[in-house]
All heavy atoms as an XYZ file, in Angstrom:
903
protein
N     -32.429     17.438     20.329
C     -31.744     16.199     19.945
C     -30.655     16.521     18.946
O     -30.825     17.212     17.958
C     -32.782     15.253     19.320
C     -32.200     13.948     18.953
S     -33.571     12.804     18.595
C     -32.929     12.074     17.166
N     -29.479     15.950     19.197
C     -28.333     16.199     18.328
C     -28.210     15.066     17.336
O     -28.216     13.871     17.711
C     -27.032     16.277     19.173
C     -27.084     17.476     20.110
C     -25.839     16.393     18.254
C     -25.927     17.558     21.050
N     -28.148     15.384     16.058
C     -27.980     14.384     15.017
C     -26.459     14.108     14.873
O     -25.692     15.035     14.697
C     -28.506     14.799     13.673
C     -30.063     14.792     13.684
O     -30.641     14.001     14.405
N     -30.607     15.636     12.835
N     -26.050     12.907     14.992
C     -24.690     12.540     14.752
C     -24.564     11.725     13.484
O     -25.338     10.833     13.240
C     -24.172     11.681     15.927
C     -23.968     12.455     17.174
C     -23.282     11.562     18.149
N     -22.870     12.327     19.316
C     -22.388     11.860     20.425
N     -22.260     10.528     20.527
N     -22.030     12.597     21.412
N     -23.576     12.077     12.761
C     -23.255     11.272     11.578
C     -22.308     10.170     12.006
O     -21.214     10.472     12.566
C     -22.650     12.135     10.459
C     -23.633     13.211     10.012
C     -22.193     11.259      9.278
C     -23.043     14.194      9.020
N     -22.742      8.985     11.864
C     -21.949      7.841     12.282
C     -20.810      7.638     11.269
O     -21.020      7.551     10.048
C     -22.778      6.610     12.403
C     -22.101      5.533     13.222
C     -23.062      4.400     13.541
O     -24.188      4.715     13.978
O     -22.683      3.266     13.350
N     -19.555      7.578     11.754
C     -18.421      7.338     10.885
C     -18.204      5.864     10.720
O     -18.076      5.157     11.689
C     -17.225      7.997     11.571
C     -15.991      8.004     10.738
C     -14.871      8.727     11.434
C     -13.576      8.604     10.685
N     -12.486      9.237     11.405
N     -18.315      5.425      9.506
C     -18.102      4.035      9.213
C     -16.641      3.714      9.003
O     -15.936      4.448      8.357
C     -18.912      3.628      7.965
C     -18.854      2.154      7.653
C     -19.845      1.786      6.613
C     -19.586      0.395      6.056
N     -20.247     -0.647      6.710
N     -16.255      2.603      9.582
C     -14.900      2.125      9.380
C     -14.878      1.062      8.299
O     -15.584      0.088      8.351
C     -14.353      1.523     10.687
C     -12.882      1.177     10.618
C     -12.412      0.605     11.935
O     -13.028     -0.310     12.527
N     -11.287      1.118     12.417
N     -14.103      1.332      7.229
C     -14.003      0.402      6.114
C     -12.727     -0.395      6.174
O     -11.748      0.038      6.815
C     -14.043      1.225      4.805
C     -15.342      1.868      4.515
C     -15.548      3.196      4.725
C     -16.372      1.153      4.028
C     -16.756      3.827      4.499
C     -17.665      1.682      3.743
C     -17.801      3.069      4.022
O     -18.997      3.652      3.739
N     -12.734     -1.505      5.495
C     -11.557     -2.316      5.329
C     -10.995     -2.043      3.944
O     -11.710     -2.264      2.956
C     -11.874     -3.793      5.503
C     -10.668     -4.654      5.549
C     -10.982     -6.096      5.892
C      -9.759     -6.934      5.953
N     -10.071     -8.363      6.227
N      -9.777     -1.560      3.864
C      -9.174     -1.161      2.602
C      -8.007     -2.090      2.268
O      -7.164     -2.402      3.132
C      -8.651      0.267      2.709
C      -9.595      1.357      3.235
C      -8.880      2.648      3.330
C     -10.812      1.492      2.377
N      -7.952     -2.476      1.009
C      -6.754     -3.174      0.502
C      -6.004     -2.223     -0.404
O      -6.602     -1.651     -1.327
C      -7.188     -4.395     -0.329
O      -7.672     -5.396      0.525
N      -4.730     -2.005     -0.111
C      -3.937     -1.074     -0.871
C      -2.765     -1.823     -1.449
O      -1.998     -2.487     -0.751
C      -3.419      0.056      0.028
C      -4.582      0.805      0.689
C      -2.493      0.996     -0.730
C      -4.193      1.706      1.770
N      -2.616     -1.783     -2.787
C      -1.458     -2.395     -3.452
C      -0.458     -1.277     -3.711
O      -0.769     -0.193     -4.124
C      -1.845     -3.103     -4.753
C      -2.473     -2.204     -5.761
C      -0.637     -3.822     -5.355
N       0.784     -1.582     -3.397
C       1.885     -0.673     -3.637
C       2.922     -1.361     -4.552
O       3.747     -2.132     -4.077
C       2.536     -0.233     -2.309
C       3.746      0.735     -2.561
C       1.544      0.439     -1.371
N       2.814     -1.150     -5.858
C       3.772     -1.739     -6.781
C       5.129     -0.979     -6.623
O       5.121      0.217     -6.493
C       3.145     -1.548     -8.165
C       2.204     -0.434     -7.969
C       1.767     -0.400     -6.567
N       6.212     -1.731     -6.683
C       7.504     -1.107     -6.478
C       8.493     -1.751     -7.407
O       8.733     -2.988     -7.384
C       7.936     -1.239     -5.064
N       9.148     -0.956     -8.220
C      10.264     -1.428     -9.064
C      11.434     -0.504     -8.831
O      11.362      0.691     -9.178
C       9.886     -1.475    -10.573
C      11.049     -1.874    -11.428
C      11.440     -3.207    -11.471
C      11.754     -0.949    -12.155
C      12.501     -3.598    -12.235
C      12.831     -1.304    -12.948
C      13.212     -2.647    -12.956
O      14.290     -3.020    -13.712
N      12.475     -1.005     -8.196
C      13.677     -0.206     -7.870
C      13.295      1.049     -7.071
O      13.672      2.143     -7.410
C      14.462      0.155     -9.115
C      15.142     -1.088     -9.730
O      15.264     -2.126     -9.079
N      15.538     -0.945    -10.988
N      12.601      0.818     -5.973
C      12.134      1.936     -5.119
C      12.706      1.863     -3.717
O      12.082      2.275     -2.740
C      10.589      1.967     -5.057
C       9.957      2.232     -6.375
C      10.193      3.589     -6.971
O      10.758      4.494     -6.271
O       9.815      3.805     -8.131
N      13.958      1.364     -3.582
C      14.543      1.195     -2.261
C      14.577      2.502     -1.428
O      14.457      2.497     -0.220
C      15.898      0.582     -2.317
C      16.988      1.478     -2.908
C      18.370      0.859     -2.824
O      18.893      0.657     -1.692
O      18.923      0.578     -3.894
N      14.712      3.640     -2.100
C      14.805      4.890     -1.391
C      13.457      5.608     -1.208
O      13.382      6.643     -0.540
C      15.793      5.839     -2.105
C      17.170      5.277     -2.173
C      17.706      4.883     -3.396
C      17.929      5.083     -1.037
C      18.985      4.338     -3.476
C      19.236      4.549     -1.108
C      19.726      4.205     -2.336
N      12.417      5.069     -1.812
C      11.079      5.710     -1.744
C      10.025      4.904     -1.084
O       9.030      5.407     -0.579
C      10.611      6.018     -3.195
C      11.542      6.976     -3.912
O      11.909      8.002     -3.358
N      11.867      6.648     -5.155
N      10.238      3.589     -1.014
C       9.173      2.671     -0.543
C       8.764      2.967      0.919
O       7.570      3.072      1.233
C       9.577      1.245     -0.744
C       8.514      0.191     -0.414
C       7.247      0.392     -1.228
C       9.096     -1.216     -0.675
N       9.715      3.052      1.787
C       9.381      3.311      3.228
C       8.606      4.598      3.409
O       7.632      4.664      4.177
C      10.649      3.294      4.110
N       8.993      5.652      2.665
C       8.319      6.938      2.743
C       6.859      6.827      2.250
O       5.962      7.460      2.828
C       9.028      8.011      1.956
O      10.339      8.190      2.436
N       6.679      6.036      1.202
C       5.359      5.820      0.653
C       4.447      5.142      1.718
O       3.321      5.553      1.919
C       5.389      4.953     -0.621
O       6.198      5.609     -1.604
C       4.026      4.648     -1.162
N       4.981      4.105      2.321
C       4.227      3.379      3.350
C       3.913      4.277      4.556
O       2.768      4.283      5.031
C       5.010      2.078      3.820
C       5.189      1.141      2.644
C       4.292      1.428      4.991
C       3.942      0.614      1.970
N       4.854      5.052      4.975
C       4.651      5.961      6.086
C       3.495      7.002      5.688
O       2.689      7.340      6.559
C       5.889      6.730      6.470
C       6.952      5.813      7.097
C       6.530      5.104      8.349
O       5.746      5.669      9.118
O       6.900      3.927      8.533
N       3.508      7.505      4.513
C       2.471      8.446      4.059
C       1.107      7.777      4.086
O       0.100      8.409      4.481
C       2.750      8.961      2.678
N       1.030      6.537      3.688
C      -0.233      5.812      3.731
C      -0.729      5.691      5.174
O      -1.888      5.964      5.479
C      -0.110      4.399      3.112
C       0.133      4.516      1.580
C      -1.344      3.546      3.406
C       0.555      3.217      0.961
N       0.145      5.305      6.077
C      -0.263      5.188      7.495
C      -0.654      6.545      8.093
O      -1.626      6.631      8.855
C       0.837      4.498      8.324
C       0.911      3.027      8.185
C       2.016      2.401      7.691
C      -0.182      2.244      8.534
C       2.080      1.032      7.572
C      -0.139      0.860      8.426
C       0.995      0.269      7.923
N       0.079      7.571      7.791
C      -0.242      8.930      8.349
C      -1.596      9.385      7.825
O      -2.374      9.946      8.545
C       0.855      9.912      7.961
C       2.115      9.727      8.785
C       3.187     10.731      8.418
C       4.458     10.468      9.212
N       5.552     11.377      8.750
N      -1.856      9.201      6.535
C      -3.144      9.586      5.988
C      -4.306      8.750      6.655
O      -5.337      9.331      6.983
C      -3.187      9.327      4.444
N      -4.021      7.503      6.875
C      -5.035      6.673      7.503
C      -5.275      6.994      8.975
O      -6.329      6.770      9.487
C      -4.745      5.182      7.326
C      -5.935      4.333      7.730
O      -7.038      4.453      7.246
N      -5.727      3.466      8.728
N      -4.256      7.515      9.655
C      -4.444      7.920     11.059
C      -5.503      8.974     11.215
O      -6.132      9.058     12.251
C      -3.115      8.419     11.608
C      -2.145      7.282     11.964
O      -2.537      6.170     12.066
N      -0.887      7.650     12.043
N      -5.753      9.768     10.152
C      -6.771     10.800     10.216
C      -8.146     10.184     10.059
O      -9.152     10.777     10.434
C      -6.556     11.824      9.072
C      -5.263     12.598      9.197
C      -5.165     13.500      7.989
C      -3.828     14.257      7.992
N      -3.722     15.090      6.805
N      -8.243      8.984      9.488
C      -9.533      8.359      9.133
C      -9.858      7.184     10.021
O     -10.938      6.988     10.514
C      -9.524      7.927      7.642
C      -9.228      9.095      6.749
C     -10.885      7.337      7.312
C      -8.866      8.716      5.351
N      -8.863      6.307     10.209
C      -9.004      5.182     11.098
C      -9.660      3.962     10.451
O     -10.287      3.129     11.129
N      -9.458      3.767      9.148
C      -9.940      2.575      8.495
C      -9.001      1.401      8.803
O      -7.848      1.572      9.214
C     -10.066      2.762      6.993
C     -11.118      3.741      6.593
N     -12.405      3.720      7.044
C     -11.020      4.854      5.775
C     -13.087      4.677      6.514
N     -12.275      5.398      5.764
N      -9.455      0.206      8.561
C      -8.613     -0.984      8.669
C      -7.933     -1.134      7.313
O      -8.624     -1.344      6.308
C      -9.445     -2.216      8.996
C     -10.266     -2.140     10.291
C     -11.223     -3.338     10.422
C      -9.341     -2.079     11.483
N      -6.620     -1.105      7.322
C      -5.944     -1.191      6.025
C      -5.044     -2.452      6.007
O      -4.432     -2.851      6.972
C      -5.097      0.063      5.686
C      -4.028      0.336      6.746
C      -6.042      1.245      5.500
C      -3.099      1.465      6.358
N      -4.991     -3.039      4.803
C      -4.058     -4.114      4.483
C      -3.259     -3.622      3.279
O      -3.845     -3.178      2.303
C      -4.735     -5.417      4.196
C      -5.362     -6.031      5.425
O      -4.667     -6.221      6.408
N      -6.626     -6.295      5.382
N      -1.966     -3.746      3.330
C      -1.117     -3.270      2.225
C      -0.371     -4.496      1.677
O       0.182     -5.297      2.384
C      -0.100     -2.241      2.754
C      -0.801     -1.062      3.332
C       0.877     -1.847      1.641
C       0.090     -0.020      3.997
N      -0.431     -4.547      0.340
C       0.329     -5.557     -0.360
C       1.374     -4.836     -1.225
O       1.032     -4.106     -2.162
C      -0.554     -6.438     -1.269
C       0.163     -7.465     -2.151
C       0.922     -8.485     -1.292
C      -0.784     -8.172     -3.085
N       2.666     -5.047     -0.868
C       3.742     -4.479     -1.634
C       4.079     -5.555     -2.696
O       4.364     -6.694     -2.363
C       4.949     -4.163     -0.775
C       4.605     -3.125      0.280
C       6.109     -3.723     -1.670
C       5.698     -2.912      1.325
N       4.095     -5.121     -3.954
C       4.442     -6.019     -5.042
C       5.831     -5.537     -5.568
O       5.911     -4.541     -6.272
C       3.455     -6.054     -6.143
C       3.864     -7.021     -7.289
C       2.065     -6.479     -5.633
N       6.865     -6.264     -5.176
C       8.213     -5.991     -5.658
C       8.345     -6.604     -7.058
O       8.379     -7.855     -7.211
C       9.231     -6.530     -4.702
C      10.612     -6.468     -5.273
O      10.943     -5.531     -6.009
N      11.471     -7.426     -4.929
N       8.337     -5.780     -8.073
C       8.238     -6.250     -9.455
C       9.609     -6.528    -10.088
O       9.997     -5.867    -11.079
C       7.442     -5.259    -10.302
C       6.983     -5.859    -11.615
O       6.742     -7.070    -11.657
O       6.855     -5.090    -12.563
N      10.366     -7.433     -9.471
C      11.668     -7.804    -10.037
C      12.704     -6.758     -9.862
O      13.644     -6.634    -10.708
N      12.702     -6.034     -8.811
C      13.696     -4.947     -8.612
C      15.103     -5.501     -8.572
O      15.360     -6.602     -8.082
C      13.397     -4.215     -7.273
O      12.142     -3.578     -7.316
N      16.031     -4.702     -9.071
C      17.426     -5.057     -9.082
C      18.263     -4.312     -8.023
O      19.441     -4.534     -7.901
C      18.065     -4.799    -10.476
O      17.876     -3.384    -10.806
C      17.399     -5.673    -11.521
N      17.540     -3.448     -7.235
C      18.227     -2.795     -6.112
C      17.823     -3.474     -4.816
O      17.535     -4.688     -4.821
C      17.880     -1.258     -6.135
C      16.364     -0.997     -5.943
O      15.603     -1.960     -5.785
O      16.021      0.177     -5.856
N      17.753     -2.745     -3.735
C      17.437     -3.317     -2.416
C      15.969     -3.208     -2.006
O      15.631     -3.286     -0.830
C      18.314     -2.681     -1.332
C      19.763     -3.108     -1.459
O      20.061     -4.217     -1.703
N      20.683     -2.135     -1.296
N      15.096     -3.038     -3.006
C      13.654     -2.923     -2.744
C      13.171     -4.177     -2.035
O      12.348     -4.102     -1.127
C      12.882     -2.716     -4.049
O      13.302     -1.491     -4.624
C      11.395     -2.657     -3.800
N      13.661     -5.356     -2.389
C      13.229     -6.575     -1.764
C      13.486     -6.558     -0.249
O      12.589     -6.857      0.531
C      14.041     -7.784     -2.365
C      13.660     -9.167     -1.910
C      13.799    -10.169     -3.052
C      14.534     -9.635     -0.732
N      14.661     -6.127      0.168
C      14.978     -6.059      1.578
C      14.131     -5.016      2.304
O      13.664     -5.261      3.432
C      16.474     -5.777      1.838
C      17.392     -6.916      1.415
C      17.711     -6.928     -0.087
O      17.352     -6.028     -0.857
N      18.367     -7.998     -0.534
N      13.952     -3.867      1.659
C      13.167     -2.777      2.283
C      11.732     -3.273      2.474
O      11.141     -3.100      3.557
C      13.217     -1.508      1.426
C      12.193     -0.480      1.937
C      14.622     -0.942      1.367
N      11.166     -3.921      1.455
C       9.796     -4.429      1.538
C       9.662     -5.473      2.608
O       8.740     -5.467      3.444
C       9.356     -5.008      0.211
N      10.615     -6.395      2.662
C      10.569     -7.424      3.709
C      10.698     -6.825      5.090
O      10.018     -7.266      6.052
C      11.698     -8.456      3.508
C      11.387     -9.416      2.419
O      10.180     -9.517      1.935
O      12.299    -10.129      1.915
N      11.540     -5.821      5.310
C      11.676     -5.161      6.611
C      10.396     -4.451      6.966
O       9.997     -4.506      8.168
C      12.801     -4.169      6.601
C      14.165     -4.850      6.586
O      14.327     -6.000      6.976
N      15.198     -4.150      6.134
N       9.719     -3.854      6.062
C       8.431     -3.181      6.328
C       7.369     -4.210      6.788
O       6.569     -3.978      7.676
C       7.920     -2.410      5.128
C       8.713     -1.099      4.814
C       8.373     -0.603      3.417
C       8.386     -0.050      5.865
N       7.418     -5.391      6.119
C       6.411     -6.439      6.494
C       6.715     -6.995      7.884
O       5.792     -7.465      8.572
C       6.360     -7.515      5.441
O       7.525     -8.351      5.513
N       7.953     -6.949      8.305
C       8.263     -7.354      9.662
C       7.857     -6.307     10.703
O       7.458     -6.667     11.800
C       9.781     -7.641      9.760
C      10.302     -8.835      9.011
C      11.852     -8.889      9.078
C       9.715    -10.127      9.529
N       7.925     -5.049     10.291
C       7.596     -3.957     11.193
C       6.078     -3.801     11.410
O       5.621     -3.494     12.466
C       8.173     -2.638     10.626
C       7.967     -1.435     11.499
C       8.656     -0.246     10.862
C       8.398      1.033     11.728
N       9.074      2.225     11.159
N       5.335     -4.050     10.325
C       3.845     -3.877     10.332
C       3.145     -5.191     10.001
O       3.414     -5.769      8.949
C       3.435     -2.839      9.335
C       4.027     -1.439      9.575
C       5.061     -1.001      8.748
C       3.581     -0.625     10.558
C       5.605      0.281      8.914
C       4.099      0.660     10.754
C       5.129      1.045      9.956
O       5.670      2.302     10.153
N       2.248     -5.619     10.889
C       1.560     -6.908     10.682
C       0.558     -6.856      9.526
O       0.151     -7.870      9.029
C       0.842     -7.317     11.956
O      -0.092     -6.328     12.339
C       1.829     -7.572     13.104
N       0.171     -5.619      9.134
C      -0.831     -5.529      8.057
C      -0.196     -5.268      6.703
O      -0.880     -4.829      5.753
C      -1.880     -4.447      8.402
C      -1.312     -3.124      8.653
O      -0.127     -2.986      8.987
N      -2.085     -2.067      8.495
N       1.078     -5.576      6.561
C       1.779     -5.490      5.271
C       2.205     -6.882      4.869
O       2.843     -7.614      5.649
C       2.995     -4.583      5.329
C       2.595     -3.119      5.566
C       3.823     -4.703      4.043
C       3.755     -2.142      5.630
N       1.890     -7.219      3.629
C       2.380     -8.468      2.980
C       3.176     -8.082      1.785
O       2.958     -7.040      1.157
C       1.213     -9.359      2.636
C       0.438     -9.893      3.826
C      -0.740    -10.783      3.409
C      -1.462    -11.165      4.646
N      -2.697    -11.826      4.343
N       4.099     -8.942      1.425
C       4.939     -8.677      0.262
C       4.889     -9.798     -0.700
O       4.925    -10.972     -0.313
C       6.412     -8.457      0.715
C       7.294     -8.160     -0.484
C       6.512     -7.313      1.734
N       4.849     -9.440     -1.984
C       4.892    -10.432     -3.065
C       6.129    -10.021     -3.898
O       6.224     -8.871     -4.349
C       3.626    -10.410     -3.896
C       3.591    -11.289     -5.139
C       3.688    -12.772     -4.746
C       2.343    -10.990     -5.948
N       7.008    -10.957     -4.160
C       8.210    -10.705     -4.967
C       8.111    -11.392     -6.323
O       7.877    -12.630     -6.358
C       9.478    -11.197     -4.277
C       9.771    -10.518     -2.951
N      10.140     -9.198     -2.882
C       9.702    -10.969     -1.677
C      10.309     -8.880     -1.602
N      10.074     -9.926     -0.863
N       8.212    -10.615     -7.399
C       8.382    -11.184     -8.735
C       9.860    -11.342     -8.950
O      10.607    -10.413     -8.693
C       7.762    -10.280     -9.764
C       6.281    -10.198     -9.735
N       5.588     -9.219    -10.366
C       5.349    -10.955     -9.105
C       4.327     -9.334    -10.150
N       4.119    -10.406     -9.391
N      10.280    -12.459     -9.553
C      11.716    -12.696     -9.814
C      12.201    -11.780    -10.938
O      13.366    -11.415    -10.975
C      11.948    -14.179    -10.172
C      11.789    -15.089     -8.989
C      12.208    -16.504     -9.320
C      12.036    -17.370     -8.088
N      12.444    -18.732     -8.300
N      11.302    -11.439    -11.813
C      11.614    -10.469    -12.921
C      10.371     -9.604    -13.123
O       9.301     -9.928    -12.698
C      12.033    -11.213    -14.180
C      10.959    -12.177    -14.697
C       9.950    -11.727    -15.561
C      10.942    -13.487    -14.286
C       8.989    -12.630    -16.029
C       9.972    -14.380    -14.743
C       9.007    -13.933    -15.632
N      10.629     -8.487    -13.720
C       9.564     -7.473    -13.919
C       8.440     -8.048    -14.786
O       8.675     -8.492    -15.872
C      10.098     -6.187    -14.515
O       9.048     -5.270    -14.636
N       7.223     -7.958    -14.279
C       6.041     -8.378    -15.015
C       5.138     -7.219    -15.418
O       4.102     -7.408    -16.033
C       5.254     -9.431    -14.218
C       6.036    -10.710    -13.962
C       5.192    -11.683    -13.175
C       5.998    -12.969    -12.947
N       5.156    -14.030    -12.366
N       5.509     -6.053    -14.939
C       4.734     -4.846    -15.312
C       3.673     -4.488    -14.302
O       3.201     -5.280    -13.462
N       3.233     -3.249    -14.420
C       2.243     -2.693    -13.500
C       0.876     -3.426    -13.571
O       0.242     -3.659    -12.588
C       2.048     -1.201    -13.800
C       1.094     -0.432    -12.892
C       1.515     -0.487    -11.432
C       0.982      0.984    -13.356
N       0.502     -3.808    -14.800
C      -0.747     -4.497    -14.946
C      -0.857     -5.822    -14.197
O      -1.813     -6.121    -13.576
N       0.248     -6.567    -14.252
C       0.308     -7.850    -13.561
C       0.305     -7.638    -12.029
O      -0.412     -8.343    -11.301
C       1.511     -8.683    -13.961
O       1.393     -8.964    -15.346
C       1.628     -9.981    -13.204
N       1.020     -6.587    -11.611
C       1.080     -6.274    -10.134
C      -0.348     -5.961     -9.676
O      -0.789     -6.416     -8.633
C       2.031     -5.141     -9.880
N      -1.026     -5.117    -10.456
C      -2.400     -4.686    -10.122
C      -3.337     -5.856    -10.074
O      -4.098     -6.036     -9.138
C      -2.866     -3.638    -11.101
C      -4.256     -3.141    -10.819
C      -4.488     -2.150     -9.856
C      -5.330     -3.651    -11.492
C      -5.732     -1.681     -9.617
C      -6.631     -3.196    -11.245
C      -6.826     -2.215    -10.271
N      -3.298     -6.715    -11.148
C      -4.239     -7.858    -11.218
C      -3.978     -8.840    -10.088
O      -4.944     -9.322     -9.465
C      -4.081     -8.568    -12.582
O      -4.325     -7.582    -13.635
C      -5.034     -9.711    -12.711
N      -2.728     -9.141     -9.855
C      -2.407    -10.088     -8.750
C      -2.910     -9.576     -7.431
O      -3.511    -10.285     -6.641
C      -0.876    -10.325     -8.679
O      -0.437    -10.799     -9.930
C      -0.496    -11.300     -7.596
N      -2.651     -8.308     -7.192
C      -3.089     -7.691     -5.872
C      -4.600     -7.650     -5.795
O      -5.166     -7.890     -4.710
C      -2.505     -6.293     -5.760
N      -5.261     -7.416     -6.912
C      -6.737     -7.374     -6.904
C      -7.304     -8.779     -6.502
O      -8.233     -8.860     -5.715
C      -7.283     -6.971     -8.236
C      -8.785     -6.803     -8.364
C      -9.364     -5.794     -7.365
C      -9.140     -6.379     -9.790
N      -6.675     -9.806     -7.037
C      -7.115    -11.166     -6.726
C      -6.921    -11.490     -5.268
O      -7.736    -12.102     -4.602
C      -6.350    -12.175     -7.601
C      -6.814    -12.049     -9.064
C      -6.547    -13.612     -7.070
C      -5.910    -12.790    -10.025
N      -5.801    -10.960     -4.671
C      -5.470    -11.279     -3.250
C      -6.078    -10.304     -2.269
O      -6.006    -10.479     -1.088
C      -3.919    -11.216     -3.102
C      -3.157    -12.267     -3.877
C      -1.628    -12.014     -3.752
C      -3.498    -13.689     -3.435
N      -6.756     -9.293     -2.792
C      -7.308     -8.241     -1.881
C      -8.492     -8.725     -1.088
O      -9.210     -9.642     -1.470
C      -7.694     -7.023     -2.697
O      -8.830     -7.258     -3.492
N      -8.643     -8.067      0.051
C      -9.782     -8.330      0.934
C     -10.322     -6.976      1.319
O      -9.604     -6.003      1.398
C      -9.319     -9.064      2.189
C      -8.615    -10.326      1.971
C      -7.957    -10.886      3.246
O      -7.920    -10.163      4.256
O      -7.511    -12.021      3.193
N     -11.584     -6.898      1.549
C     -12.073     -5.618      2.079
C     -13.161     -4.989      1.273
O     -13.616     -5.544      0.230
N     -13.529     -3.793      1.675
C     -14.585     -3.062      1.067
C     -14.112     -2.250     -0.178
O     -14.870     -2.083     -1.112
C     -15.203     -2.065      2.040
C     -15.701     -2.743      3.307
O     -16.531     -3.707      3.165
O     -15.315     -2.363      4.408
N     -12.870     -1.782     -0.121
C     -12.327     -1.003     -1.203
C     -10.914     -1.413     -1.533
O     -10.204     -1.985     -0.673
C     -12.344      0.503     -0.874
C     -13.736      1.043     -0.712
C     -14.299      1.175      0.529
C     -14.511      1.415     -1.816
C     -15.569      1.672      0.723
C     -15.757      1.919     -1.655
C     -16.304      2.052     -0.386
N     -10.494     -1.127     -2.773
C      -9.181     -1.500     -3.285
C      -8.608     -0.299     -3.973
O      -9.323      0.361     -4.748
C      -9.327     -2.701     -4.229
C      -8.056     -3.050     -4.923
C      -7.154     -3.936     -4.317
C      -7.778     -2.571     -6.196
C      -5.971     -4.292     -4.991
C      -6.637     -2.923     -6.829
C      -5.727     -3.822     -6.239
N      -7.322     -0.005     -3.788
C      -6.689      1.046     -4.567
C      -5.225      0.714     -4.757
O      -4.647     -0.110     -4.124
C      -6.866      2.406     -3.892
S      -5.940      2.673     -2.438
N      -4.639      1.450     -5.699
C      -3.228      1.313     -6.004
C      -2.526      2.629     -5.698
O      -3.004      3.709     -6.092
C      -3.063      0.978     -7.499
C      -1.607      0.782     -7.996
C      -1.607     -0.343     -9.045
C      -1.035      2.059     -8.571
N      -1.476      2.563     -4.976
C      -0.628      3.727     -4.658
C       0.801      3.338     -5.029
O       1.387      2.467     -4.417
C      -0.731      4.126     -3.174
C      -2.171      4.492     -2.842
C       0.246      5.249     -2.863
C      -2.425      4.797     -1.363
N       1.343      3.979     -6.062
C       2.727      3.661     -6.490
C       3.753      3.813     -5.403
O       3.637      4.740     -4.547
C       2.992      4.653     -7.621
C       1.636      5.043     -8.093
C       0.766      5.010     -6.874
N       4.753      2.971     -5.406
C       5.813      2.992     -4.372
C       6.856      4.033     -4.539
O       7.864      4.049     -3.844
N       6.653      4.981     -5.493
C       7.712      5.976     -5.748
C       7.587      7.233     -4.915
O       8.329      8.195     -5.113
C       7.674      6.354     -7.242
C       6.363      6.926     -7.739
O       5.449      7.148     -6.894
O       6.264      7.155     -8.982
N       6.639      7.268     -3.982
C       6.433      8.407     -3.058
C       6.135      9.709     -3.825
O       6.511     10.783     -3.317
C       7.619      8.552     -2.103
C       7.283      9.354     -0.864
O       6.140      9.288     -0.413
N       8.222     10.095     -0.334
N       5.461      9.631     -4.903
C       5.082     10.841     -5.677
C       3.699     11.307     -5.316
O       3.323     12.389     -5.734
C       5.222     10.557     -7.186
C       6.646     10.301     -7.638
C       7.554     11.453     -7.392
O       7.236     12.626     -7.773
N       8.645     11.237     -6.717
N       2.916     10.486     -4.645
C       1.573     10.851     -4.253
C       1.607     11.370     -2.829
O       2.108     10.754     -1.929
C       0.610      9.670     -4.383
C       0.517      9.260     -5.839
C      -0.752      9.997     -3.815
C      -0.400      8.112     -6.133
N       1.054     12.576     -2.631
C       1.156     13.210     -1.343
C       0.237     12.547     -0.321
O      -0.784     11.923     -0.689
C       0.783     14.703     -1.442
O      -0.601     14.812     -1.773
C       1.614     15.446     -2.493
N       0.524     12.798      0.899
C      -0.277     12.284      2.025
C      -1.698     12.860      1.948
O      -2.672     12.174      2.213
C       0.339     12.684      3.383
C      -0.359     12.205      4.562
C       0.299     12.622      5.840
O       1.537     12.753      5.906
N      -0.478     12.874      6.848
N      -1.811     14.109      1.557
C      -3.145     14.729      1.434
C      -3.961     14.055      0.343
O      -5.174     13.823      0.484
C      -3.045     16.231      1.109
C      -2.577     17.050      2.335
O      -2.760     16.530      3.486
O      -2.010     18.119      2.163
N      -3.309     13.744     -0.747
C      -3.996     13.040     -1.865
C      -4.470     11.643     -1.407
O      -5.553     11.218     -1.679
C      -3.095     12.956     -3.110
C      -3.855     12.242     -4.247
C      -4.743     12.972     -5.051
C      -3.647     10.925     -4.513
C      -5.405     12.350     -6.100
C      -4.297     10.306     -5.562
C      -5.196     11.042     -6.344
O      -5.858     10.445     -7.380
N      -3.590     10.956     -0.665
C      -3.921      9.646     -0.141
C      -5.127      9.764      0.763
O      -6.042      8.974      0.705
C      -2.732      8.986      0.567
C      -1.598      8.695     -0.402
C      -3.176      7.697      1.273
C      -0.323      8.283      0.208
N      -5.139     10.785      1.600
C      -6.257     10.992      2.516
C      -7.548     11.216      1.713
O      -8.579     10.617      2.047
C      -5.989     12.197      3.423
C      -7.139     12.615      4.296
C      -7.400     11.982      5.465
C      -7.984     13.677      3.874
C      -8.487     12.337      6.253
C      -9.049     14.046      4.705
C      -9.315     13.372      5.851
O     -10.391     13.744      6.641
N      -7.501     12.064      0.692
C      -8.673     12.323     -0.146
C      -9.145     11.072     -0.883
O     -10.322     10.793     -1.042
C      -8.389     13.434     -1.155
C      -8.224     14.793     -0.502
O      -8.703     14.955      0.639
O      -7.643     15.666     -1.146
N      -8.160     10.289     -1.307
C      -8.516      9.018     -1.999
C      -9.246      8.086     -1.086
O     -10.244      7.494     -1.429
C      -7.225      8.328     -2.492
C      -7.319      7.035     -3.261
C      -8.079      7.264     -4.583
C      -5.961      6.492     -3.536
């Protein structure tokens, strides 16, 4: 008899705070999806545009149009990382919650391990 370890599929809520990350945000989102492709969990992403003065708003909105599991929250002015985290935590759904900064400084391997 072969013992199989059953792989559980979890529902993950991921908040991606972004302040002036127009050139990094799409790469961050792609890294999240690539890492998840190895695992296959159900993910929901909330991008919190924290009052950016560049084109982060447009980039975030375009990503939410491209992917049905991305939602975007826009702050008119910067409220800080703590507020972005707290707001996203309140709006989160699922088994687990994490924060991945929108600056594309966290590697795909780290996201996978996380």
